[in-house]
C-alpha positions as CSV (number, residue, x, y, z in Angstrom):
1,M,44.7,11.2,7.0
2,S,47.6,13.6,7.4
3,D,47.2,17.3,7.7
4,R,50.4,18.5,6.5
5,E,50.1,18.0,2.7
6,P,50.5,21.1,0.4
7,F,47.0,22.8,0.1
8,L,45.5,26.2,0.9
9,C,41.9,26.5,2.3
10,S,39.6,29.6,2.8
11,A,36.7,29.1,4.9
12,S,34.1,31.7,3.3
13,N,29.9,31.3,3.4
14,N,30.3,27.9,5.1
15,H,31.8,26.0,2.4
16,L,35.8,25.3,2.1
17,A,37.4,26.2,-0.6
18,C,40.8,24.7,-1.1
19,N,43.7,25.6,-3.7
20,G,46.6,23.4,-3.8
21,T,49.1,25.7,-5.2
22,A,50.0,28.2,-2.7
23,K,51.2,26.9,0.3
24,S,53.5,23.9,0.9
25,H,51.8,22.7,4.5
26,A,48.0,22.7,5.3
27,D,46.5,25.2,7.9
28,P,46.1,23.1,10.9
29,Q,43.4,25.3,12.2
30,I,41.1,25.4,9.0
31,V,41.5,21.4,8.8
32,E,40.6,21.3,12.3
33,N,37.5,23.7,11.9
34,F,36.5,21.2,8.9
35,R,37.0,18.0,11.1
36,R,34.7,20.1,13.8
37,K,32.2,21.1,11.3
38,L,31.9,17.2,10.2
39,K,31.4,16.1,13.7
40,Y,28.7,18.8,14.5
41,F,26.4,17.6,11.1
42,F,26.9,13.7,12.7
43,M,26.1,14.5,16.2
44,S,22.3,13.7,17.8
45,P,19.9,16.2,18.4
46,C,20.6,16.3,22.2
47,Q,24.5,16.7,21.5
48,K,23.7,19.7,18.7
49,Y,21.8,21.4,21.6
50,R,25.1,21.0,24.3
51,A,27.1,22.0,21.3
52,R,25.3,25.5,19.9
53,G,22.1,25.6,22.0
54,R,19.8,24.6,19.2
55,K,16.5,23.1,20.2
56,P,15.9,19.7,18.5
57,W,13.0,20.8,16.5
58,K,12.9,18.3,13.8
59,M,12.6,15.6,16.8
60,M,9.5,17.6,18.6
61,L,8.0,17.9,15.4
62,Q,8.2,14.2,14.6
63,I,6.7,13.2,17.9
64,L,3.8,15.7,17.3
65,K,3.2,14.5,13.9
66,I,2.7,10.9,15.3
67,A,-0.3,12.0,17.4
68,I,-2.1,14.4,15.3
69,I,-1.4,11.9,12.2
70,T,-2.9,8.9,14.4
71,I,-5.7,10.7,15.3
72,Q,-6.6,11.4,11.9
73,L,-6.3,8.1,10.6
74,V,-8.4,6.8,13.5
75,S,-11.1,9.4,12.5
76,F,-11.1,8.3,9.0
77,G,-10.9,4.9,9.7
78,L,-14.3,4.8,11.4
79,S,-15.8,6.7,8.4
80,N,-14.2,4.5,6.2
81,E,-15.4,1.5,8.1
82,M,-18.9,2.7,8.0
83,M,-18.7,2.8,4.1
84,V,-17.3,-0.7,4.0
85,T,-20.0,-2.0,6.4
86,F,-22.4,-0.5,4.4
87,K,-21.4,-2.2,0.9
88,E,-21.1,-5.3,2.5
89,G,-24.1,-5.4,4.2
90,N,-25.8,-4.4,1.0
91,L,-24.1,-6.9,-1.2
92,I,-25.2,-9.6,1.5
93,A,-29.1,-8.3,1.3
94,F,-29.0,-8.1,-2.5
95,K,-28.0,-11.9,-2.7
96,H,-30.9,-13.1,-0.1
97,L,-33.4,-10.7,-2.3
98,F,-32.5,-11.7,-5.7
99,L,-31.3,-15.3,-5.5
100,K,-33.8,-17.7,-4.6
101,G,-32.9,-20.3,-1.9
102,Y,-29.6,-18.3,-1.1
103,K,-27.8,-19.3,1.8
104,E,-24.4,-17.6,3.1
105,S,-22.9,-21.3,3.7
106,N,-23.6,-22.7,0.5
107,K,-20.3,-21.8,-1.6
108,D,-21.3,-24.0,-4.3
109,Y,-24.3,-22.4,-5.3
110,A,-25.7,-23.7,-9.2
111,L,-28.3,-25.0,-10.8
112,Y,-28.6,-28.5,-12.6
113,T,-32.1,-28.5,-14.6
114,R,-33.7,-26.4,-16.8
115,P,-37.1,-25.7,-14.5
116,E,-34.6,-24.3,-12.1
117,V,-32.7,-21.9,-14.4
118,H,-36.3,-20.5,-15.6
119,D,-37.6,-20.5,-12.0
120,H,-34.3,-18.6,-10.6
121,I,-34.3,-16.2,-13.6
122,L,-37.9,-15.3,-13.2
123,Y,-37.7,-15.2,-9.6
124,A,-35.1,-12.6,-9.7
125,I,-37.0,-10.3,-12.0
126,R,-40.0,-10.5,-9.8
127,R,-38.4,-9.4,-6.8
128,Y,-36.7,-6.7,-8.2
129,L,-40.2,-5.6,-9.8
130,H,-41.6,-5.7,-6.2
131,L,-38.5,-4.4,-4.6
132,Q,-39.5,-0.9,-2.8
133,N,-42.5,-3.5,-1.2
134,L,-39.8,-6.3,0.3
135,T,-36.5,-3.9,1.0
136,V,-36.1,-3.2,4.9
137,D,-33.7,-0.5,3.7
138,N,-34.1,2.9,1.7
139,H,-33.6,0.9,-1.8
140,A,-35.3,2.6,-4.7
141,F,-35.0,2.6,-8.6
142,E,-32.7,4.8,-10.5
143,K,-34.5,7.6,-12.3
144,I,-33.3,9.5,-15.2
145,D,-35.5,12.4,-16.7
146,D,-38.9,10.9,-14.9
147,M,-38.0,7.6,-16.3
148,F,-36.8,4.7,-14.6
149,T,-34.1,2.8,-15.7
150,P,-34.9,-0.9,-16.6
151,L,-33.5,-4.2,-15.8
152,S,-31.5,-5.8,-18.5
153,L,-31.8,-9.6,-19.2
154,C,-29.1,-10.7,-21.8
155,Q,-28.4,-14.1,-23.2
156,E,-24.9,-14.7,-24.7
157,L,-24.9,-17.5,-27.1
158,Y,-22.7,-19.2,-30.0
159,R,-24.1,-18.2,-33.3
160,H,-24.8,-21.6,-34.3
161,A,-24.6,-24.9,-32.5
162,N,-25.9,-28.3,-33.3
163,I,-24.6,-30.8,-30.6
164,S,-25.2,-34.5,-30.4
165,P,-23.4,-36.6,-28.0
166,T,-25.1,-39.7,-29.2
167,T,-23.8,-39.8,-32.6
168,E,-20.5,-37.9,-31.4
169,T,-20.9,-35.2,-33.7
170,F,-21.6,-31.4,-33.5
171,D,-21.7,-28.5,-35.5
172,I,-20.8,-25.2,-33.7
173,D,-20.2,-21.6,-34.7
174,P,-17.8,-20.2,-32.0
175,H,-18.5,-16.4,-32.5
176,V,-21.0,-15.3,-29.8
177,E,-23.9,-13.1,-29.9
178,T,-25.5,-11.2,-27.2
179,E,-29.4,-10.8,-27.2
180,C,-31.0,-8.5,-24.5
181,I,-34.6,-7.5,-23.6
182,S,-35.6,-4.5,-21.1
183,I,-38.0,-4.5,-18.0
184,Y,-39.1,-1.6,-16.7
185,P,-40.3,-1.4,-12.9
186,I,-43.5,-0.1,-14.2
187,S,-44.2,-2.9,-16.0
188,T,-47.5,-4.7,-14.6
189,F,-46.8,-8.2,-15.4
190,K,-48.9,-11.6,-13.8
191,N,-47.0,-13.7,-11.9
192,D,-47.9,-16.8,-13.8
193,D,-47.9,-14.8,-17.1
194,L,-44.5,-13.3,-16.8
195,E,-42.4,-15.8,-18.5
196,N,-44.9,-15.6,-21.7
197,D,-45.0,-11.9,-21.4
198,M,-41.3,-11.5,-21.9
199,N,-41.2,-14.1,-24.5
200,L,-38.3,-15.5,-22.4
201,T,-36.8,-18.4,-24.5
202,L,-33.4,-20.3,-23.5
203,D,-31.3,-22.6,-26.1
204,F,-29.3,-24.4,-23.6
205,Q,-26.8,-25.8,-26.7
206,R,-26.3,-22.8,-27.8
207,L,-26.4,-20.9,-24.1
208,L,-23.2,-19.6,-22.7
209,A,-24.5,-17.1,-20.4
210,V,-27.5,-15.3,-18.6
211,K,-27.0,-12.2,-17.0
212,I,-29.5,-9.6,-15.3
213,Y,-28.3,-6.1,-15.1
214,F,-29.9,-3.4,-13.2
215,K,-29.1,-0.5,-10.7
216,I,-30.5,0.2,-7.5
217,K,-29.9,3.6,-5.2
218,A,-29.3,3.7,-1.3
219,I,-28.3,6.4,1.2
220,N,-25.8,5.7,4.0
221,V,-27.6,7.6,6.5
222,Q,-25.9,6.0,9.6
223,T,-23.2,8.5,9.2
224,V,-25.7,11.0,10.4
225,R,-24.9,9.8,14.4
226,H,-21.3,10.1,14.0
227,Q,-21.8,13.9,12.7
228,E,-21.1,13.5,9.0
229,L,-23.1,13.9,6.2
230,P,-24.3,10.9,4.2
231,D,-23.3,9.6,0.8
232,C,-25.8,8.4,-2.1
233,Y,-24.7,5.0,-3.3
234,D,-25.5,3.6,-6.8
235,F,-25.5,-0.4,-6.7
236,N,-25.0,-1.8,-10.5
237,I,-25.9,-5.3,-9.6
238,N,-25.0,-8.4,-12.1
239,I,-26.7,-11.7,-11.3
240,M,-24.8,-14.5,-13.6
241,F,-26.1,-17.9,-14.4
242,D,-22.7,-19.3,-16.1
243,N,-23.0,-22.2,-18.6
244,S,-19.8,-21.4,-20.5
245,A,-18.5,-25.1,-19.3
246,H,-21.7,-26.8,-20.3
247,S,-20.8,-29.3,-17.7
248,G,-24.7,-29.7,-17.0
249,K,-23.9,-27.2,-13.6
250,I,-24.7,-23.5,-14.1
251,K,-23.2,-21.8,-11.7
252,I,-24.9,-18.9,-10.4
253,S,-23.2,-15.5,-8.8
254,L,-24.1,-11.8,-7.9
255,S,-21.4,-8.9,-8.1
256,S,-22.0,-5.3,-7.3
257,D,-20.3,-2.5,-8.3
258,V,-20.6,0.5,-6.4
259,Q,-20.3,4.2,-7.1
260,I,-20.2,6.8,-4.5
261,K,-21.3,10.6,-4.6
262,G,-22.5,13.5,-2.5
263,C,-26.4,13.8,-2.4
264,K,-28.0,16.4,-4.7
265,D,-30.0,18.0,-1.7
266,W,-30.0,17.4,1.9
267,N,-31.2,18.6,5.2
268,V,-30.3,17.2,8.6
269,S,-32.4,18.7,11.5
270,D,-30.3,20.6,14.2
271,S,-27.3,20.5,12.5
272,T,-24.3,22.9,12.6
273,D,-21.2,22.9,10.8
274,S,-19.0,23.5,13.8
275,H,-18.2,19.8,13.7
276,F,-17.3,19.8,10.0
277,R,-15.4,23.0,10.3
278,L,-13.3,21.5,13.7
279,I,-12.3,18.5,11.3
280,V,-11.3,20.4,8.2
281,L,-9.2,22.8,10.9
282,F,-7.6,19.7,12.3
283,D,-7.1,18.5,8.9
284,C,-5.3,21.7,7.8
285,V,-3.0,21.5,11.2
286,V,-1.5,18.3,9.7
287,I,-1.1,19.6,6.4
288,C,0.9,22.6,8.1
289,S,3.0,20.3,10.4
290,C,3.6,17.8,7.4
291,L,4.9,20.7,5.0
292,L,7.1,22.2,7.8
293,S,8.4,18.7,8.4
294,L,9.1,18.2,4.7
295,V,10.6,21.7,4.2
296,L,13.1,21.0,7.2
297,C,14.0,17.3,6.3
298,T,14.6,18.5,2.8
299,R,17.0,21.3,4.0
300,S,18.8,18.6,6.2
301,V,19.3,16.5,3.0
302,Y,20.1,19.2,0.9
303,S,22.9,20.2,3.6
304,G,24.4,16.7,3.9
305,L,24.6,16.5,-0.2
306,L,26.6,19.9,0.1
307,L,28.8,18.7,3.0
308,Q,29.6,15.6,1.0
309,L,30.7,17.3,-2.1
310,E,33.0,19.5,0.0
311,Y,34.3,16.5,2.0
312,T,34.8,14.7,-1.4
313,K,36.5,17.8,-2.9
314,F,38.7,18.1,0.4
315,V,40.1,14.4,0.1
316,S,40.4,14.5,-3.6
317,I,42.8,17.9,-3.6
318,H,44.4,17.4,-0.6
319,H,45.0,13.6,-0.2
320,N,44.8,12.7,-3.8
321,K,42.0,10.1,-2.9
322,T,38.7,9.0,-4.3
323,V,35.7,8.9,-1.4
324,S,33.7,5.4,-1.7
325,W,30.1,5.4,-2.2
326,S,29.5,3.8,1.3
327,E,31.1,7.1,2.9
328,R,29.7,9.3,0.4
329,M,26.1,7.7,1.3
330,E,27.0,8.4,5.1
331,F,25.9,12.0,4.3
332,I,22.7,11.3,3.3
333,N,20.2,10.4,6.1
334,G,17.8,7.6,4.8
335,W,15.5,8.5,7.6
336,Y,14.9,12.0,6.2
337,I,14.2,10.1,3.0
338,L,11.7,8.4,4.8
339,I,10.2,11.1,6.5
340,I,10.1,13.3,3.2
341,I,7.8,10.3,1.8
342,S,5.5,10.2,4.8
343,D,4.8,14.1,4.5
344,T,4.4,13.6,1.0
345,L,1.8,11.1,1.5
346,S,0.3,12.8,4.1
347,I,-0.4,15.9,3.0
348,A,-1.9,14.3,-0.2
349,G,-4.1,12.2,1.8
350,S,-5.1,15.4,4.3
351,V,-6.0,17.2,0.9
352,L,-8.1,14.1,-0.2
353,K,-10.1,13.7,3.2
354,I,-11.0,17.3,3.0
355,C,-12.6,16.8,-0.4
356,I,-14.3,13.7,1.1
357,Q,-15.6,15.5,4.0
358,S,-17.0,18.0,2.0
359,K,-18.5,15.6,-0.5
360,E,-16.5,16.6,-3.7
361,L,-14.7,13.6,-4.1
362,T,-15.4,9.8,-2.6
363,N,-12.1,8.1,-3.4
364,Y,-12.1,6.4,0.0
365,D,-10.0,3.4,-0.7
366,V,-7.2,6.1,-2.4
367,C,-7.3,8.1,0.8
368,S,-6.9,5.6,3.2
369,I,-4.0,3.9,1.5
370,L,-2.2,7.1,1.6
371,L,-3.1,7.9,5.4
372,G,-2.3,4.5,6.1
373,T,0.9,4.3,4.8
374,A,1.9,7.7,5.9
375,T,1.0,6.8,9.1
376,M,3.3,3.5,8.9
377,L,6.2,5.7,7.8
378,V,5.8,8.3,10.3
379,W,6.1,5.4,13.3
380,I,9.0,4.0,11.8
381,G,10.6,7.3,11.0
382,V,10.8,7.9,14.5
383,M,13.1,5.2,15.1
384,R,15.8,7.4,13.8
385,Y,16.0,9.2,17.3
386,L,16.7,5.6,18.7
387,S,19.9,5.3,16.2
388,F,21.7,7.3,19.0
389,F,21.0,4.6,21.3
390,Q,23.2,1.2,20.2
391,K,21.5,-0.9,22.7
392,Y,18.0,0.1,21.2
393,Y,18.8,0.3,17.8
394,I,20.1,-3.3,17.4
395,L,17.2,-4.4,15.1
396,I,17.5,-1.6,12.5
397,L,21.4,-2.3,12.5
398,T,20.8,-5.8,12.2
399,L,18.2,-5.3,9.4
400,Q,20.4,-2.8,7.5
401,A,23.6,-5.2,8.0
402,A,21.6,-8.6,6.4
403,L,19.9,-6.6,3.8
404,P,22.5,-7.5,1.1
405,N,23.2,-11.1,1.9
406,A,19.2,-11.4,2.4
407,I,18.4,-9.9,-1.1
408,R,21.0,-12.4,-3.0
409,F,19.5,-15.2,-1.2
410,S,15.8,-14.6,-1.6
411,I,16.5,-14.1,-5.2
412,C,17.5,-17.8,-5.4
413,A,14.6,-18.6,-3.4
414,V,12.0,-17.0,-5.4
415,M,13.5,-18.7,-8.5
416,I,12.7,-22.2,-6.6
417,Y,9.4,-20.7,-5.3
418,L,8.1,-19.5,-9.0
419,S,9.0,-23.0,-10.2
420,Y,7.2,-24.9,-7.8
421,C,4.1,-22.3,-8.4
422,F,4.5,-22.9,-12.0
423,C,4.3,-26.9,-11.7
424,G,1.5,-26.9,-8.8
425,W,-0.7,-24.6,-11.3
426,I,-0.6,-26.6,-14.0
427,V,-0.5,-30.3,-12.4
428,L,-2.6,-29.6,-9.5
429,G,-4.7,-26.9,-11.0
430,P,-7.7,-29.2,-12.2
431,H,-7.7,-31.1,-9.1
432,H,-7.5,-28.7,-6.4
433,E,-9.1,-25.4,-5.8
434,N,-6.3,-23.8,-4.2
435,F,-4.3,-24.5,-7.4
436,R,-6.6,-23.3,-9.8
437,T,-4.9,-19.7,-10.4
438,F,-1.3,-18.7,-10.2
439,N,-1.8,-16.1,-7.6
440,L,-3.9,-19.2,-5.8
441,V,-0.7,-21.6,-6.2
442,A,1.6,-18.5,-4.6
443,D,-1.0,-18.2,-1.5
444,C,-1.4,-21.6,-0.6
445,L,2.6,-22.5,-1.0
446,F,3.1,-19.4,1.0
447,S,0.7,-20.6,3.9
448,M,2.1,-24.2,3.5
449,I,5.7,-22.4,4.5
450,N,4.1,-21.4,8.0
451,G,2.5,-24.8,8.2
452,D,-1.1,-23.8,7.1
453,E,-2.9,-25.5,4.2
454,V,-0.9,-28.7,4.1
455,Y,-3.4,-31.4,5.7
456,S,-6.3,-29.8,3.7
457,S,-4.1,-30.2,0.8
458,F,-3.5,-34.0,1.3
459,K,-6.9,-34.5,2.1
460,K,-8.4,-33.1,-1.0
461,L,-6.2,-34.6,-3.3
462,R,-6.8,-38.0,-1.7
463,D,-9.3,-39.5,-4.0
464,K,-7.7,-38.3,-7.0
465,T,-6.1,-40.7,-9.8
466,Y,-3.3,-42.8,-8.5
467,V,-1.0,-40.5,-10.9
468,V,-2.0,-37.2,-9.4
469,W,-2.3,-38.5,-5.6
470,L,1.5,-39.7,-6.0
471,F,2.9,-36.7,-7.8
472,S,1.1,-34.4,-5.2
473,R,2.6,-36.3,-2.3
474,V,5.8,-35.7,-3.8
475,Y,5.4,-32.5,-4.6
476,I,4.2,-31.2,-1.4
477,Y,6.3,-33.5,0.6
478,S,9.7,-32.1,-1.4
479,F,8.6,-28.5,-1.1
480,I,8.0,-28.3,2.9
481,S,11.2,-30.3,3.2
482,L,13.1,-27.7,0.9
483,F,11.7,-24.4,2.2
484,T,10.6,-24.8,5.8
485,Y,13.5,-27.1,6.5
486,M,16.1,-25.7,4.7
487,V,15.6,-22.3,3.0
488,L,13.8,-20.7,5.9
489,S,16.3,-21.9,8.3
490,L,19.5,-20.5,6.2
491,F,17.3,-17.3,6.0
492,I,17.4,-17.0,9.5
493,A,20.7,-18.2,9.9
494,I,21.8,-15.1,7.7
495,I,20.0,-13.1,10.0
496,T,21.3,-14.6,13.1
497,D,24.7,-14.0,12.1
498,T,24.5,-10.4,11.2
499,Y,23.1,-10.4,14.6
500,E,26.0,-11.8,16.6
501,T,28.5,-9.5,14.3
502,I,26.5,-6.3,15.5
503,K,27.0,-7.7,19.2
504,H,30.6,-8.4,18.4
505,Y,31.0,-4.6,17.3
506,Q,29.3,-3.5,20.0
507,T,31.6,-5.1,22.4
508,R,35.2,-4.8,20.8
509,G,34.2,-1.8,18.0
510,E,33.3,-1.8,14.6
511,P,36.3,-1.2,12.1
512,A,36.0,2.8,11.1
513,S,35.9,4.0,8.0
514,E,38.2,6.4,6.4
515,L,35.6,9.2,7.6
516,Q,35.0,8.4,10.9
517,A,38.8,8.1,11.5
518,F,38.8,11.4,10.2
519,L,36.2,12.5,12.7
520,A,37.8,10.3,15.5
521,E,40.9,12.9,15.4
522,C,38.6,15.7,16.9
523,R,38.7,15.7,20.3
524,D,36.6,18.5,21.0
525,T,33.3,17.8,23.0
526,P,30.2,19.3,22.3
527,D,30.1,21.0,25.8
528,S,33.6,22.7,25.0
529,G,32.0,25.7,23.6
530,K,34.2,25.5,20.2
531,Y,31.3,24.7,18.2
532,M,29.5,28.1,19.1
533,M,32.6,29.8,18.2
534,D,32.9,28.1,14.8
535,E,28.9,28.9,14.3
536,E,30.2,32.7,15.1
537,S,32.9,32.6,13.1
538,S,30.8,31.4,9.9
539,S,28.3,34.0,10.7
540,S,30.7,36.8,10.6
541,S,32.6,35.4,7.8
542,S,29.4,35.3,5.9
543,S,28.2,38.9,6.9
544,S,31.7,40.0,5.7
545,S,31.8,38.5,2.6
546,S,28.0,40.1,2.0
547,C,29.4,43.4,2.7
548,C,32.3,43.0,0.7
549,C,29.8,42.3,-2.2
550,L,27.7,45.4,-1.6
551,C,30.9,47.5,-1.5
552,C,32.3,46.4,-4.9
553,S,28.8,46.8,-6.4
């Protein structure tokens, strides 16, 4: 760039206001000041400290945030682990309590005869009626207005069905009807007369499913040992006897929808609020630190945008050029954007954590997602300060340079991958459990790329019809050959080629953009003292303009 094109610039309020009509030659000192201003903006925190003596507060704050946010995440992770362990333990206990002959190793838990269906339904009901005498935990029935909520036994049936495989005829109305009966925990049924007293009849020709609904309450008292107040749990249990296929096999499943809430009344002997207050105080420290970091990073992004506009105007007026988007993006620090997102998530997660600790809310999953993502971004964001050391920053430089080519390559690979997913779902889905749904197909094929699920898929399709067996061989062999040996290798080649290019640039120099060439003309080092003079002159300029405005007013 030339400094001798006709323009007139005045540095006031730290912004360069330029006019290309008053002078025939640019003031070299003003241009040099602007160049030095740009160079200072792109300096590292240590260079800025040597240039103007400004301490790297943002860097120190980010290091502090790593420590306190990680400690906060570990603390919440322990609470979340106790909650998840309690839910999973109760689900396993309910399966052993209400499912007759249940074993965890038996994945295909199903019934095949009518007496077995009646027996298992009555078994679940009897176990529910005698729950408080059987359970080893603090399970109890739900009570509303001094009345226990009942167990609901519902049948889903075709409105009409007359099926005769002997004569190969059927008469069926596909509309589904639901019939339910309620059984209260205080009911006194005799074991032998339970089925007769309930008036339970099952029409297996019409039967689609039998569903048993009931609610059980429990309290997670294990948190007391960790100085946390227990939560109250409502387990909405659903036992389903699935006969929708009418294949002679009725599948049994038990699911539980859990609602967590604060207990209405509680008392813990010898307990104090000091531990709770310390946790809340620590969360408030995290919120304040993230809020301060958010303000500082937002201010830095805003300053970069102002400087970008200033540089764009400078180039447009004095050189009659437009600044490319790649050069404009150099003024926007993506690491600051990442830190801003991380701070926002940390503040939201910390507020939600305080509400959970005070038993106002029980959104453990949402809070764990917010805090976990924020912690991940905080650790990644600190890598910004490695960008000033090229040898340590080569990973990020490689990923940044390879990203456009990798995205274009991945789009083509994803199209081929989806075609295999749809084909496997339709053709192999009825014959292999890993291909039953589209999501399972996508997971199975991704595992095959990494070398998993290959032999098991071949083995499970070995006993199928010859056509299916032959198609599965062609399908799996072609997929593995294409993605493992070709697509994956080409993708690695893209990363490797970019890595070699970055290494070449570090050895022989990277092609400089117009912005970098403009900055390279500034020979002033951070220790020269001129950056300190620029700061004083800009401060005095701002003060004089403010005084002038006051006098005029």
